C-alpha positions in Angstrom: 77.5 159.0 -19.4 75.3 157.1 -21.8 77.7 154.1 -21.6 77.5 154.1 -17.8 73.7 154.2 -17.9 73.7 151.4 -20.5 76.0 149.3 -18.3 73.8 149.8 -15.2 70.6 148.9 -17.2 72.2 145.7 -18.6 73.4 144.7 -15.1 69.9 145.2 -13.8 68.4 143.1 -16.6 70.8 140.2 -15.8 69.7 140.1 -12.2 67.3 137.2 -11.7 64.3 137.0 -9.4 66.1 134.4 -7.3 69.1 136.7 -6.9 66.8 139.5 -5.7 65.1 137.2 -3.1 68.6 136.0 -2.0 69.7 139.6 -1.4 66.6 140.5 0.5 66.8 137.4 2.7 70.4 138.0 3.5 69.8 141.7 4.2 66.9 140.8 6.5 69.1 138.3 8.4 71.8 140.9 9.0 69.2 143.4 10.0 67.6 141.1 12.6 71.0 140.0 13.7 72.2 143.5 14.4 69.2 144.2 16.7 69.9 140.9 18.5 73.4 142.0 19.4 72.9 145.7 19.7 74.2 147.1 23.0 75.6 143.8 24.0 79.2 142.4 24.4 78.8 140.9 20.9 78.6 144.3 19.3 82.0 145.3 20.6 83.5 141.9 19.6 82.1 142.4 16.0 83.8 145.8 15.9 87.1 144.1 16.8 86.7 141.5 14.1 85.9 144.2 11.6 89.0 146.0 12.5 91.1 142.8 12.0 89.5 142.4 8.5 90.4 146.0 7.6 94.0 145.6 8.9 94.8 142.5 6.8 94.9 144.2 3.4 96.6 147.2 4.9 99.4 145.1 6.5 99.8 143.3 3.2 99.9 146.6 1.2 102.6 148.1 3.5 104.6 144.8 3.6 104.1 144.4 7.4 104.9 140.7 7.3 104.6 139.9 11.0 101.3 141.7 11.5 99.9 140.1 8.3 101.0 136.6 9.6 99.4 137.2 13.0 96.1 138.5 11.6 95.9 135.6 9.1 96.4 133.0 11.8 93.8 134.8 13.9 91.2 134.6 11.2 92.1 130.9 10.5 90.6 129.9 13.9 88.0 132.7 13.7 84.9 130.5 13.0 85.5 128.4 16.1 86.3 131.4 18.2 83.1 133.2 17.1 80.9 130.2 18.0 82.5 130.1 21.5 82.5 133.8 22.1 79.0 134.4 20.7 77.4 131.3 22.3 74.9 133.2 24.4 73.9 135.5 21.5 73.6 132.5 19.1 71.4 130.6 21.6 69.3 133.7 22.1 68.9 134.2 18.3 67.9 130.6 17.7 65.4 130.6 20.6 63.9 133.9 19.2 63.6 132.2 15.8 61.9 129.2 17.4 59.4 131.4 19.2 58.5 133.2 16.1 58.2 130.1 13.9 56.4 127.8 16.4 54.2 130.0 18.5 52.6 128.2 21.4 50.3 129.3 24.3 51.8 129.4 27.8 49.7 132.4 29.0 46.3 132.9 30.6 43.0 131.4 29.5 40.9 134.4 28.7 40.8 138.2 29.1 38.8 138.2 32.3 41.1 135.6 33.9 44.1 137.4 32.6 43.0 140.6 34.3 42.3 138.8 37.5 45.7 137.1 37.6 47.6 140.3 36.7 45.7 142.1 39.5 46.8 139.4 42.0 50.4 139.6 40.8 50.5 143.4 40.9 48.9 143.5 44.4 51.5 141.1 45.7 54.4 143.0 44.2 53.2 146.3 45.6 52.8 144.9 49.1 56.3 143.3 48.9 57.8 146.6 47.7 56.2 148.5 50.6 57.8 146.2 53.1 61.1 146.0 51.1 60.8 142.2 50.8 63.0 141.0 48.0 61.1 139.0 45.3 61.7 137.5 41.8 58.7 136.5 39.8 58.9 135.1 36.2 55.8 135.0 34.0 56.2 132.3 31.4 55.2 133.3 27.8 56.0 131.4 24.6 59.3 129.8 25.7 58.8 126.9 28.0 60.8 127.1 31.3 60.6 123.4 32.1 64.3 123.0 33.0 64.2 126.0 35.4 60.9 124.8 36.9 62.5 121.5 37.7 65.2 123.3 39.7 62.6 124.5 42.2 59.7 123.2 44.3 56.5 122.4 42.6 53.5 124.4 43.9 50.8 124.2 41.1 48.4 126.6 42.7 46.0 129.3 41.4 47.5 132.8 41.4 47.0 134.5 44.8 48.5 137.7 46.1 48.6 136.3 49.6 50.4 133.1 48.5 53.0 135.1 46.5 53.6 137.4 49.5 54.1 134.4 51.8 56.5 132.7 49.4 58.9 135.6 49.7 58.8 136.0 53.5 62.4 136.2 54.7 64.0 133.0 56.1 61.3 130.8 54.6 62.6 127.9 52.4 61.5 129.3 49.1 62.1 133.0 49.4 65.6 133.1 48.0 64.8 131.7 44.5 62.4 132.7 41.6 58.7 131.9 41.5 57.5 130.9 38.0 54.0 131.6 36.8 52.5 130.1 33.7 49.2 128.9 32.2 47.3 131.0 34.8 48.9 129.2 37.8 51.9 129.5 40.2 53.9 126.5 38.9 57.0 126.5 41.2 59.1 128.5 43.6 62.7 128.5 44.7 63.8 128.1 41.1 67.4 128.9 40.0 67.7 131.3 37.1 70.8 131.8 34.8 72.8 135.0 35.5 73.4 137.6 32.8 77.0 138.4 31.6 76.0 142.0 31.0 77.8 144.8 32.9 75.0 146.2 35.1 74.8 148.8 37.8 76.9 147.7 40.8 74.0 148.7 43.1 71.8 145.9 41.5 72.1 142.5 43.1 71.8 138.8 42.1 68.0 139.0 41.7 68.4 141.6 39.0 71.2 139.7 37.2 69.1 136.5 37.3 66.1 138.4 35.9 68.0 139.8 33.0 69.7 136.4 32.4 66.3 134.7 32.1 64.9 137.4 29.8 67.9 137.0 27.5 67.2 133.4 26.8 63.4 133.5 26.8 60.4 135.8 26.3 59.4 135.6 30.0 58.3 138.7 31.9 60.5 138.9 35.0 59.5 141.2 37.9 62.0 142.1 40.6 61.4 143.7 44.0 64.6 145.1 45.5 65.3 144.0 49.1 67.4 147.2 49.8 65.2 149.9 48.3 61.8 148.3 47.5 62.1 149.5 43.9 60.1 147.4 41.4 61.9 146.5 38.1 60.9 144.6 35.0 63.2 142.6 32.7 62.1 141.9 29.2 64.2 140.7 26.2 67.5 141.3 28.1 66.5 144.9 29.1 65.8 146.1 32.6 63.5 149.0 33.4 62.9 150.3 36.9 60.7 152.4 39.2 57.3 150.8 38.4 54.2 151.8 40.4 50.9 149.8 40.6 49.3 151.4 37.5 52.4 151.3 35.2 53.2 147.7 36.1 49.7 146.5 35.5 49.4 148.4 32.2 52.7 147.0 30.8 51.9 143.4 31.8 48.4 143.5 30.3 49.6 145.1 27.1 52.3 142.5 26.5 50.1 139.6 27.3 47.2 140.9 25.3 49.4 141.5 22.3 50.7 138.0 22.5 47.2 136.5 23.0 45.9 138.4 20.0 48.8 137.2 17.9 48.1 133.7 18.9 44.4 133.9 18.1 45.1 135.4 14.7 47.6 132.6 13.9 45.1 129.9 15.1 42.4 131.6 13.0 44.6 131.4 9.8 45.3 127.7 10.5 41.6 126.9 11.0 40.7 128.8 7.8 43.4 127.0 5.9 42.2 123.6 7.2 38.6 124.4 6.3 39.5 125.7 2.8 41.6 122.5 2.2 38.7 120.3 3.3 36.2 122.1 1.1 38.5 122.0 -1.9 38.8 118.2 -1.7 35.0 117.8 -1.9 
């Protein structure tokens, strides 16, 4: 027992600080990676790859030559296959990393204006839901949606409930696409959004698939009004939640926007403080 304890102590002494940092960083990457693929197609694919890795030594141990050959050849092209299969998840992870590292403001100007704009959006959504008028509204956050905006018709107007309701009137030119809101204005309408590859409820239509698809590749808040039922849904980070009423929708929108604005202000404050400290230290 003493020899075992001595061996463990010696091993711990030989671990350098850089090795500890290396382990922590790798563990953090795997931890964040797991949450990025949790409950997606990628999670099931990873289970399949793990099974192949487990079967290789087993097939070798029991002299299963053909199975061992097939599994080895499968892993030989595994790197390329993983990149192709996990392309949506890799893109999502890199964009998530970019949003965290280079935070930018795409939201509203101040708290008063934010409340006013959210009230207009919620009012329009509730009225559209009451008349069962289908709608798809994306609120731009940290990730720029320039490519998607370019696919629609530029509006560049202040946020108004009446305008939003008119945009989605059936048989009008812009009602069938998404309306994108950003920087406190209605930027464009009739925009084409990417569809998700997730298996979702068959009762949900193209608007819901498009909303989830956009939320998977950006941090946009996407509101959907069902044309069949009038149910209000919200897509955030690849997840869809449903059955919103006026108060619940307003609270969740304000909470997310305020959290992001507070984070941006704190980051800006640190940068200003660092700049001032650097200037003073040079004098």
